[in-house]
C-alpha positions in Angstrom: 0.0 0.0 0.0 2.8 2.4 0.9 4.7 1.5 -2.2 1.8 2.6 -4.4 1.3 5.7 -2.3 4.9 6.8 -2.9 4.6 6.4 -6.7 1.3 8.2 -6.7 2.7 11.1 -4.7 5.7 11.4 -7.1 3.5 11.2 -10.2 1.1 13.8 -8.7 3.9 16.4 -8.3 6.3 15.5 -11.1 4.0 14.1 -13.7 5.9 10.9 -13.9 7.1 7.9 -11.8 10.8 8.5 -11.0 11.6 5.0 -10.0 10.6 4.3 -6.4 10.1 0.6 -6.9 11.9 -0.6 -3.7 14.6 -2.5 -5.8 17.3 0.0 -6.3 16.7 2.3 -3.4 18.3 2.1 0.0 16.1 -0.1 2.2 14.9 1.0 5.6 14.1 -1.6 8.1 11.1 -0.8 10.3 12.3 0.1 13.8 10.2 -1.3 16.7 12.8 -0.4 19.4 12.1 3.3 19.5 14.3 6.0 18.0 17.4 5.5 15.8 20.3 7.9 15.4 20.4 9.9 12.2 22.3 13.0 11.0 19.0 14.9 11.0 18.0 14.0 14.6 17.6 17.7 15.5 14.9 18.2 12.8 12.5 15.7 14.4 13.1 17.2 17.9 12.4 20.8 16.7 9.2 19.7 14.9 7.9 18.1 18.1 8.7 20.9 20.5 6.4 23.4 18.6 8.3 26.4 20.1 9.2 29.4 18.0 12.9 30.3 17.9 14.2 27.4 20.0 16.5 26.6 17.1 18.3 29.9 17.8 19.4 28.7 21.3 20.6 25.1 20.8 24.1 26.1 19.8 26.4 28.6 21.6 27.1 32.0 20.1 30.8 31.2 20.1 30.4 28.1 18.0 28.0 29.8 15.6 30.4 32.6 15.0 33.4 30.3 14.7 31.7 28.0 12.2 30.3 30.9 10.2 33.8 32.2 9.7 35.1 28.8 8.7 32.4 28.1 6.2 32.5 31.6 4.7 36.3 31.3 4.2 35.9 27.8 2.6 33.3 29.1 0.1 35.6 32.0 -0.9 38.4 29.5 -1.7 36.3 26.6 -3.1 33.1 27.8 -4.8 32.0 24.2 -5.5 32.3 23.1 -1.9 28.8 21.8 -1.2 29.7 20.9 2.4 30.5 24.5 3.1 27.2 25.8 1.6 25.3 23.2 3.7 27.2 24.1 6.9 26.7 27.8 6.4 23.1 27.2 5.7 22.7 25.4 9.1 24.5 28.3 10.8 22.2 30.9 9.2 19.2 28.8 10.1 20.3 28.8 13.8 20.7 32.6 13.5 17.1 32.7 12.2 18.2 34.2 8.8 15.9 31.9 7.0 16.0 33.3 3.5 19.8 33.3 3.5 19.8 29.8 4.9 17.5 28.5 2.2 19.8 30.1 -0.4 22.8 28.2 0.9 20.9 24.9 1.2 19.7 25.3 -2.4 23.3 26.0 -3.5 24.4 22.8 -1.8 21.6 20.9 -3.6 22.6 22.3 -7.0 26.3 21.7 -6.3 26.1 18.1 -5.2 23.8 15.8 -7.1 20.6 16.9 -5.3 21.7 15.1 -2.1 18.7 14.0 0.0 20.1 15.5 3.2 20.5 18.9 1.6 17.0 18.6 0.1 15.6 17.7 3.5 17.1 20.7 5.3 15.9 23.0 2.5 12.3 21.8 3.0 12.7 22.2 6.8 13.9 25.8 6.5 11.1 26.5 4.0 8.6 25.1 6.6 9.7 27.7 9.1 9.4 30.4 6.4 5.9 29.1 5.5 4.7 29.2 9.2 5.7 32.9 9.4 4.1 33.9 6.1 0.6 35.5 6.6 -1.9 33.0 5.3 -3.7 35.4 3.0 -0.6 36.1 0.9 -0.1 34.2 -2.4 3.5 33.3 -1.3 2.1 31.0 1.4 0.8 28.6 -1.3 4.0 29.0 -3.3 6.0 27.9 -0.3 3.7 24.9 0.3 4.2 23.7 -3.2 7.9 24.1 -3.0 8.1 22.2 0.3 6.1 19.4 -1.2 8.4 19.1 -4.2 11.5 18.9 -2.1 10.0 16.3 0.2 8.9 14.2 -2.8 12.5 14.2 -4.0 13.7 13.1 -0.6 11.2 10.3 -0.6 12.3 9.1 -4.0 15.6 8.2 -2.3 14.1 6.7 0.8 10.3 6.2 1.0 10.6 5.8 4.8 12.5 9.0 5.6 10.9 9.9 9.0 11.9 13.5 9.0 10.6 14.1 5.5 7.3 12.4 6.3 6.9 14.5 9.5 7.7 17.8 7.6 5.0 16.8 5.1 2.6 15.8 8.0 3.0 19.3 9.6 2.4 21.0 6.3 -0.6 18.9 5.4 -2.2 19.6 8.9 -1.7 23.3 8.4 -3.1 23.3 4.8 -6.1 21.4 6.1 -6.7 23.9 8.9 -6.3 26.9 6.6 -7.7 25.6 3.3 -10.2 28.4 3.0 -7.5 31.0 2.7 -4.5 29.1 1.3 -6.6 27.2 -1.3 -4.1 24.4 -1.8 -5.2 20.8 -1.1 -2.5 18.2 -0.4 -2.6 14.8 -2.1 -2.7 12.8 1.1 -4.6 13.1 4.4 -2.8 13.4 7.7 -4.2 9.9 8.5 -2.5 8.5 5.4 0.8 10.0 6.5 0.5 8.8 10.1 -0.1 5.2 8.8 2.9 5.6 6.5 5.2 6.8 9.3 4.0 3.9 11.6 5.0 1.4 8.9 8.5 2.9 9.0 8.9 3.2 12.8 6.3 2.1 15.3 7.3 4.6 18.0 7.4 7.6 15.8 4.2 6.5 14.1 2.3 6.8 17.4 3.7 10.3 17.8 2.4 11.0 14.3 -1.1 9.9 15.4 -0.8 12.1 18.4 -0.2 15.1 16.1 -3.3 14.1 14.1 -5.5 13.8 17.2 -4.5 17.3 18.4 -5.6 18.8 15.1 -8.9 16.8 15.4 -9.6 18.4 18.8 -8.9 15.1 20.6 -6.1 16.3 22.9 -6.9 13.7 25.5 -6.2 10.9 23.0 -3.0 12.6 22.1 -1.9 12.9 25.7 -2.8 9.2 26.4 -0.7 8.1 23.4 2.3 10.1 24.5 2.0 9.0 28.2 2.0 5.4 27.1 5.0 5.9 24.8 6.9 7.4 27.8 5.9 4.4 30.0 7.3 1.9 27.4 10.3 4.0 26.2 11.3 6.3 29.1 14.7 6.9 27.7 13.5 8.4 24.4 13.1 12.2 24.4 10.6 12.6 21.5 7.4 11.7 23.3 8.4 14.0 26.2 9.0 16.9 23.7 5.5 16.6 22.2 3.8 16.1 25.6 5.6 19.1 26.9 4.5 21.2 24.0 0.9 20.2 24.5 1.1 21.3 28.1 3.4 24.3 27.9 0.6 26.7 28.7 0.0 24.8 32.0 3.1 25.5 34.1 2.7 22.7 36.6 1.9 20.0 34.0 4.7 21.1 31.8 7.2 21.0 34.7 6.2 17.5 35.5 6.9 16.4 32.0 10.2 18.3 31.9 11.4 16.8 35.2 10.7 13.2 34.0 12.4 13.9 30.8 15.5 15.4 32.4 15.8 12.5 34.8 15.0 9.6 32.5 16.1 10.5 28.9 19.3 8.8 27.8 18.6 7.8 24.2 19.6 11.0 22.3 22.3 11.4 19.8 23.1 15.0 19.3 24.2 17.9 21.5 21.4 20.0 20.0 18.8 17.5 21.4 20.4 17.7 24.9 20.4 21.5 24.7 16.7 21.5 23.8 16.0 19.3 26.8 17.9 21.8 29.0 16.0 24.8 27.6 12.7 23.1 28.1 13.5 22.2 31.7 14.8 25.7 32.5 11.8 27.4 31.0 9.4 25.1 33.0 11.3 26.0 36.2 11.1 29.7 35.3 7.3 29.7 34.8 6.8 27.8 38.0 9.0 30.4 39.9 11.5 27.7 40.8 14.6 29.2 39.3 16.1 30.7 42.5 
């Protein structure tokens, strides 16, 4: 079922099937043990936290400045250095300079064989830009179409790319909620995408369903799913991130989630994820007047 869905999605956006037949693509084994480490781990964390500008605080100002100088110097010396374009794009993203970040990501894409990692980060930065664009502007629809096309290209390399599917899920949920103003209908429903994600990774699939339930005004169902995931996988941060974001307007509830996360989480793979955990815990303490 998913195989056909991938081909249909690609045909819908590109007008032709570009070869996702499962034979010559890198295979992804479904993961029933929770999260797995990837180079793009931070994308999934930021998508779940639902907090504006947290991406600006997960790296130190010193590291940002140092890396920006290095990548800028590399680009001046080697104008075909796709790694430097990508690195500078991530730095600019962390500085919240989204248009410049997207420009660098797109240069990396064009310079190096339309690499799926570069495509993914381009779509991710475009999603941030999309969220900030007023929904009555024509550009909102243009950004949505562009995100979809980049994600389709990522999925042509790996039909079970979790980050790509979650970016698409967030976009589709927003398009569905604002269809009267944006007037762009996605090919798949949020439920289709949640099923697709669950086929790839059971743990993250349940998180996808929690996203869908929130947008269906079934917050209790979403909370119940996340609480159960935390019970079975107490070391994984992702369910804590989403549960915290659902309760962040209730200081006591959000602090309880943050405390459990800070004590129990061990299965994370990037410094950025750890920094996100620290920021969430610190903010929860602050709003409960427990910071002194």
